[in-house]
C-alpha positions in Angstrom: 212.7 84.5 34.9 212.4 83.6 31.1 213.4 86.5 28.5 210.4 85.9 26.3 208.9 86.9 29.6 211.1 89.6 30.2 210.8 91.4 26.8 207.3 90.5 25.7 204.9 90.2 28.5 206.3 93.4 29.9 204.6 96.7 28.6 206.5 98.8 25.9 206.0 102.0 27.3 207.5 100.5 31.0 210.1 98.5 29.1 211.6 101.4 26.8 211.8 104.1 29.4 213.2 101.9 31.9 215.8 100.7 29.5 216.6 104.6 28.9 217.3 105.7 32.2 219.7 102.2 32.9 221.6 103.1 29.9 221.9 107.0 30.7 222.8 106.3 34.4 225.4 103.4 33.4 226.8 106.4 30.8 227.1 108.8 33.9 228.8 106.0 35.5 231.1 104.8 33.6 232.3 108.9 32.5 232.3 109.0 36.1 235.2 106.3 36.7 236.8 107.6 33.2 237.8 110.7 34.9 238.4 109.6 38.4 241.5 107.2 36.6 242.1 110.1 33.9 245.6 110.6 35.2 247.0 107.1 35.4 245.7 106.7 31.6 248.9 106.4 29.7 248.9 108.2 26.4 248.2 104.7 24.0 245.0 103.8 25.6 243.7 107.6 25.3 244.8 107.2 21.6 242.7 103.8 21.7 240.0 105.1 23.5 239.6 107.9 21.2 238.7 106.1 18.5 236.6 102.8 20.2 233.3 104.9 21.1 232.9 105.6 17.2 233.7 102.4 16.2 231.1 100.1 18.6 228.4 103.1 17.7 229.1 102.1 14.2 228.3 98.5 15.5 225.1 99.0 17.3 224.2 100.8 15.0 224.1 98.1 12.0 222.4 95.4 14.5 220.1 98.0 15.2 219.1 98.4 11.6 219.1 95.2 11.3 216.6 93.8 13.8 214.4 97.1 12.5 214.2 95.5 9.0 213.2 92.0 10.8 210.5 93.8 12.7 209.3 95.8 9.8 209.3 92.0 7.5 207.0 90.6 10.5 205.2 93.8 10.4 204.4 93.8 6.9 203.7 89.9 6.3 201.1 90.5 9.1 199.2 93.2 6.9 199.3 91.5 4.2 197.8 88.4 5.3 195.2 90.7 6.7 194.2 91.8 3.1 194.6 88.5 1.7 192.3 86.6 4.9 189.7 90.1 4.4 189.0 88.7 0.8 189.4 85.2 1.5 186.3 85.7 3.5 184.4 88.2 0.7 184.7 85.6 -1.5 183.2 83.0 0.3 180.6 85.4 1.3 179.1 85.8 -2.1 179.3 82.4 -3.0 177.7 81.2 0.0 174.9 83.7 -1.5 174.9 81.5 -4.5 173.9 78.2 -2.5 170.2 77.3 -1.9 168.3 77.9 1.3 168.3 77.4 4.3 172.0 76.6 3.9 172.2 80.0 2.3 170.8 81.7 5.6 172.3 79.7 8.1 176.1 80.1 6.5 175.6 83.8 5.7 174.9 84.4 9.7 177.5 82.3 10.4 180.0 84.4 8.4 179.1 87.6 10.3 179.7 86.3 13.1 183.4 84.6 12.1 183.8 88.6 11.0 183.4 90.2 14.5 185.7 87.5 16.1 188.5 87.8 13.2 187.9 91.9 14.2 188.1 91.1 18.1 191.9 88.7 17.2 193.2 91.8 15.6 191.5 94.5 18.0 192.0 92.9 21.8 194.8 91.4 23.3 192.9 87.7 23.0 192.7 85.0 20.3 189.2 83.7 20.4 188.5 80.5 19.1 187.4 80.0 15.5 187.2 76.0 15.8 184.1 75.5 16.9 182.5 78.4 14.2 184.4 77.0 11.2 183.2 73.3 11.7 179.7 74.8 11.6 179.7 76.6 8.2 182.0 73.5 6.8 179.4 71.1 8.0 176.4 73.4 6.5 178.5 73.2 3.1 179.4 69.5 3.5 175.7 69.1 3.9 174.7 71.1 0.4 177.3 68.9 -1.2 176.1 66.2 -0.3 172.8 66.9 -1.2 173.9 68.2 -4.4 176.7 66.2 -5.7 178.4 67.8 -9.0 177.6 71.1 -8.3 180.1 73.5 -9.2 178.9 76.3 -7.2 179.4 74.5 -4.0 182.6 73.3 -5.2 183.6 76.9 -5.7 182.2 78.0 -1.7 184.2 74.8 0.0 187.1 76.2 -1.9 186.6 80.0 -0.9 185.9 78.3 2.6 188.9 76.2 2.8 191.1 79.2 1.8 189.3 81.7 4.6 190.4 79.0 7.1 193.8 78.8 6.1 194.5 82.3 6.0 192.9 82.5 9.7 196.4 79.9 10.6 198.6 82.0 8.6 197.8 85.0 10.4 198.0 83.4 13.8 201.2 81.8 13.0 202.3 85.1 11.7 201.2 87.3 15.0 203.1 84.3 17.4 206.5 84.8 14.8 208.2 87.6 16.4 211.7 88.3 17.0 213.7 85.7 19.3 214.2 86.8 22.3 217.9 86.6 22.6 218.4 88.9 19.9 216.1 91.7 22.1 218.2 91.0 24.9 221.6 91.2 22.6 219.7 94.3 21.8 220.0 95.3 25.6 222.8 94.4 26.8 225.2 95.8 23.7 223.4 99.5 23.9 224.2 99.3 27.6 228.1 98.3 26.9 228.6 100.8 23.8 226.9 103.7 25.9 229.7 102.3 28.6 232.2 102.6 26.7 231.4 106.4 25.6 230.8 107.3 28.9 234.0 105.8 30.0 235.7 107.4 27.1 234.0 110.8 27.5 235.7 110.5 31.4 239.2 110.1 29.6 238.6 113.5 27.8 238.9 117.0 29.0 235.8 117.9 27.8 232.4 116.3 29.0 229.3 115.2 26.1 226.2 115.6 28.1 224.7 116.6 25.0 225.6 114.1 23.1 225.4 110.7 25.3 221.8 112.3 25.9 220.4 112.4 22.4 222.4 109.2 21.8 220.5 107.8 25.0 217.4 108.8 23.7 217.8 107.8 19.5 218.7 104.4 21.1 215.9 104.0 23.4 213.5 105.1 20.2 214.9 102.7 18.2 213.5 100.0 20.5 211.1 101.1 21.0 210.0 100.9 17.3 211.3 97.3 17.4 209.5 95.8 20.3 206.0 98.2 18.9 206.5 96.6 15.2 207.1 93.5 16.8 204.0 93.1 19.1 201.1 93.2 16.8 198.5 92.9 19.9 200.5 94.6 23.1 201.8 97.5 20.9 200.8 100.8 19.7 200.8 99.7 15.6 198.7 97.0 14.4 197.7 95.8 11.1 194.9 97.9 9.2 191.5 96.7 9.9 189.8 98.7 7.2 189.4 96.2 4.6 187.6 93.9 7.4 185.2 96.7 8.8 184.5 97.5 5.0 183.8 94.5 4.5 181.4 94.1 7.9 179.4 97.2 6.5 179.1 95.4 3.4 177.5 91.9 5.2 174.9 94.3 6.2 171.5 93.8 4.1 173.8 92.6 1.3 172.2 88.7 1.4 168.5 87.9 0.4 166.6 86.5 2.6 165.7 83.0 2.1 161.5 82.1 1.4 
């Protein structure tokens, strides 16, 4: 099974709890292994293992922090593109109101439908096709340009329409730009190995650190959840805000002047 299928096509509410139980189970198993061979361990090994868990936990924390930063950067990028796209659609809609009828009325209807499709893109786990709708809007604008060559208004509308299309493509690319699956796999593997070392070191000691290992396992699982949630804009619980697009949709209702 491919890594991309394992880490990006599974529900985060299944993947992360499963990771927590695996991490905790591995910790417990290696604790028991360490306790079984405690009597055979030499003093030099005990001294080394006393410091090793702390060093490994620090390395894991650095790796987790780096990956959280990657996921957050991608989320911020999608949020900024969503704002830019809303502004581009709003500008195109306002400039479309300066066109002559019947192109103005037809483009107005198409832009409203366009906004609905963009909201569907953000809300649903799907990617509705925009090519046909974009082609229809561009065709109407081009026809108006041929009828009125040199018209500044049409030129401005074409520029805003081009920006609107570019922003949609940029957002689609941003949604597909996820953290490489090999990095996610490295996080899971590193978490399991580090907690195995912590459990083994605890087994060699006289006392047990059940509370410590439990809390640490929960923190690791929660961090993995945040990383996957931020990096999966359609399947996670955190999505780019669409307040601006919803406000634009509401402002379109009854905003355009009807053609005579």
